DRENFILUM-62057 format. One record per residue (C-alpha): x, y negated, z negated. Coordinates in steps of 0.1 Angstrom, whole numbers, padded with zeros to 4 digits, always signed. Layout:
BEGIN
XYZ/...
END
This chain:
BEGIN
+0001+0001+0000/+0013-0035+0012/+0017-0056-0017/+0029-0087-0002/+0062-0088-0022/+0090-0106+0001/+0116-0090-0022/+0106-0055-0011/+0108-0045+0026/+0078-0028+0041/+0095-0017+0075/+0094+0021+0078/+0129+0031+0074/+0130+0012+0044/+0098+0027+0028/+0112+0061+0040/+0148+0057+0022/+0131+0044-0008/+0111+0076-0011/+0141+0098-0007/+0164+0083-0034/+0156+0113-0058/+0162+0139-0029/+0193+0126-0013/+0226+0148-0017/+0209+0179-0023/+0207+0194+0010/+0169+0187+0017/+0150+0186+0054/+0129+0159+0061/+0098+0162+0083/+0080+0131+0092/+0056+0117+0118/+0062+0094+0145/+0055+0061+0127/+0085+0067+0102/+0108+0082+0126/+0132+0064+0148/+0171+0066+0159/+0181+0041+0132/+0163+0063+0103/+0189+0091+0109/+0219+0060+0106/+0208+0054+0071/+0206+0092+0065/+0243+0100+0078/+0264+0114+0050/+0237+0118+0026/+0233+0158+0032/+0198+0156+0041/+0183+0167+0077/+0158+0151+0099/+0129+0167+0121/+0099+0144+0134/+0081+0135+0166/+0091+0100+0178/+0077+0075+0199/+0095+0072+0231/+0095+0030+0229/+0116+0030+0197/+0147+0012+0195/+0177+0035+0201/+0157+0060+0221/+0177+0073+0253/+0159+0049+0282/+0172+0076+0309/+0154+0105+0289/+0122+0089+0302/+0128+0078+0337/+0116+0109+0353/+0078+0117+0357/+0071+0151+0341/+0051+0179+0347/+0037+0205+0323/+0064+0228+0311/+0092+0205+0319/+0117+0200+0292/+0147+0179+0289/+0171+0162+0260/+0198+0135+0251/+0223+0143+0223/+0243+0118+0203/+0265+0135+0177/+0244+0156+0156/+0212+0138+0166/+0191+0157+0196/+0165+0139+0212/+0140+0162+0232/+0114+0155+0257/+0089+0183+0264/+0056+0183+0284/+0027+0204+0276/-0009+0189+0276/+0007+0156+0268/+0042+0141+0262/+0061+0153+0229/+0092+0136+0219/+0110+0151+0188/+0144+0141+0170/+0161+0164+0151/+0196+0173+0134/+0189+0209+0128/+0176+0224+0159/+0196+0231+0194/+0180+0219+0225/+0165+0251+0234/+0130+0268+0240/+0114+0295+0225/+0082+0315+0230/+0050+0308+0210/+0020+0330+0219/-0014+0311+0226/-0047+0324+0227/-0046+0329+0263/-0009+0326+0273/+0030+0328+0264/+0042+0293+0261/+0080+0281+0259/+0083+0256+0236/+0113+0232+0220/+0122+0249+0186/+0120+0214+0171/+0087+0210+0182/+0075+0246+0170/+0090+0238+0134/+0073+0203+0131/+0041+0218+0139/+0048+0242+0114/+0057+0223+0083/+0036+0192+0095/+0003+0210+0103/-0010+0204+0067/-0010+0169+0074/-0026+0169+0107/-0053+0191+0094/-0059+0165+0064/-0064+0135+0092/-0085+0156+0115/-0111+0162+0083/-0106+0125+0076/-0113+0114+0112/-0148+0133+0109/-0161+0110+0082/-0147+0071+0089/-0158+0054+0062/-0133+0019+0064/-0147-0008+0074/-0134-0047+0075/-0138-0065+0043/-0122-0098+0030/-0122-0077-0003/-0091-0060-0006/-0102-0033-0029/-0133-0024-0006/-0108-0011+0019/-0088+0010-0006/-0120+0025-0020/-0133+0035+0009/-0099+0050+0020/-0092+0070-0012/-0131+0084-0012/-0130+0106+0017/-0093+0117+0007/-0101+0128-0028/-0132+0146-0009/-0111+0164+0013/-0088+0172-0017/-0118+0183-0038/-0133+0206-0009/-0099+0226-0005/-0096+0230-0043/-0136+0238-0046/-0134+0266-0017/-0103+0280-0030/-0119+0283-0067/-0149+0300-0050/-0128+0321-0028/-0114+0336-0057/-0148+0342-0076/-0165+0357-0042/-0189+0326-0039/-0198+0311-0006/-0177+0280+0006/-0188+0246+0009/-0177+0218+0036/-0165+0183+0035/-0197+0170+0045/-0215+0184+0014/-0190+0171-0010/-0194+0137+0004/-0231+0135+0002/-0227+0150-0036/-0202+0124-0044/-0221+0093-0030/-0254+0104-0044/-0235+0106-0079/-0222+0068-0071/-0255+0051-0064/-0270+0035-0089/-0306+0046-0100/-0316+0016-0116/-0309-0007-0088/-0340-0023-0069/-0347-0041-0039/-0349-0079-0046/-0386-0092-0043/-0397-0104-0009/-0405-0140-0008/-0441-0147-0008/-0443-0170+0023/-0426-0145+0045/-0453-0117+0055/-0442-0081+0060/-0437-0072+0096/-0469-0049+0094/-0489-0078+0081/-0491-0092+0118/-0517-0065+0129/-0541-0073+0101/-0558-0102+0084/-0568-0134+0097/-0543-0150+0125/-0550-0184+0143/-0530-0200+0171/-0521-0234+0160/-0499-0264+0169/-0463-0263+0155/-0458-0287+0130/-0437-0315+0136/-0400-0320+0121/-0377-0348+0116/-0361-0343+0149/-0393-0343+0167/-0405-0372+0154/-0373-0392+0159/-0380-0383+0197/-0416-0389+0197/-0421-0351+0210/-0443-0325+0198/-0423-0300+0180/-0412-0267+0199/-0404-0231+0193/-0389-0199+0207/-0419-0174+0214/-0410-0145+0195/-0422-0118+0219/-0404-0132+0249/-0371-0135+0230/-0374-0099+0215/-0383-0083+0247/-0352-0104+0267/-0331-0088+0239/-0341-0054+0246/-0337-0056+0281/-0299-0063+0274/-0295-0097+0288/-0265-0120+0272/-0277-0151+0258/-0264-0168+0283/-0288-0149+0309/-0321-0153+0289/-0345-0182+0299/-0351-0198+0268/-0389-0200+0262/-0401-0229+0244/-0438-0231+0231/-0457-0256+0211/-0481-0234+0195/-0475-0207+0168/-0489-0184+0141/-0495-0203+0108/-0498-0173+0089/-0470-0153+0104/-0444-0184+0110/-0433-0177+0144/-0435-0195+0178/-0460-0175+0201/-0468-0188+0236/-0508-0183+0244/-0499-0151+0266/-0481-0132+0236/-0504-0142+0207/-0530-0115+0213/-0502-0088+0218/-0478-0096+0189/-0513-0092+0167/-0530-0062+0182/-0499-0041+0194/-0474-0023+0168/-0450-0021+0197/-0453-0054+0209/-0420-0054+0232/-0431-0026+0257/-0466-0034+0258/
END
């Protein structure tokens, strides 16, 4: 989480190295995704007894430009080496670019559902050790909850809520499997959590008395009258005008942009409903439930 502290760098390389501090000089292998990986990351890791395997974006600074000059077809494989660091480019259904200090630039056979494929060793191991992260991101993508908000805590909350739901679903299914009970799914867990978070004592705000309920237009007594004058209309010695609600709503439903709509103004309105209505639309508005398509 970025806290706007200028003393702490939020660059991916710096973030990664800060997290690695307790693990340096211990012989670990680091697997990261393409957001945090770049050749400069390896420059910071050299001499600290830690290895790097990751997918990488081809436009990262330091990536060999000549590796991406030729157009590839499915199955094509190429690589470049600089010291211990090997950059590979392989094309399957899409382009896969990896950086590795562990693997040789070689292909290995993998057995899929329908065929045997040749894949780079680095890509195979990266899929193996990063599959948990990819699967978690996949589950989170099914129920996106993040919304733009000026309040920082809302974005944080709606990011953490589905994340907690994924972890809860995994632990709950593990427990149920051990006790031979039926497994659940993420949708059910999120639904239960959301219902539990709703305050049952919250009631809707009372509706203003001067604003009629939408269906009140179909009952009661309604009379067509002239729109009351406003200060602006009095100053111009003109009769007050309003936009006809039926004509305006029909234009919106037809998909017209505001610039394309013909503004139909009328001097008549319904005093009870407090909406502008032309002579032709007054009866339709008060007798048709769906006044837009009738």
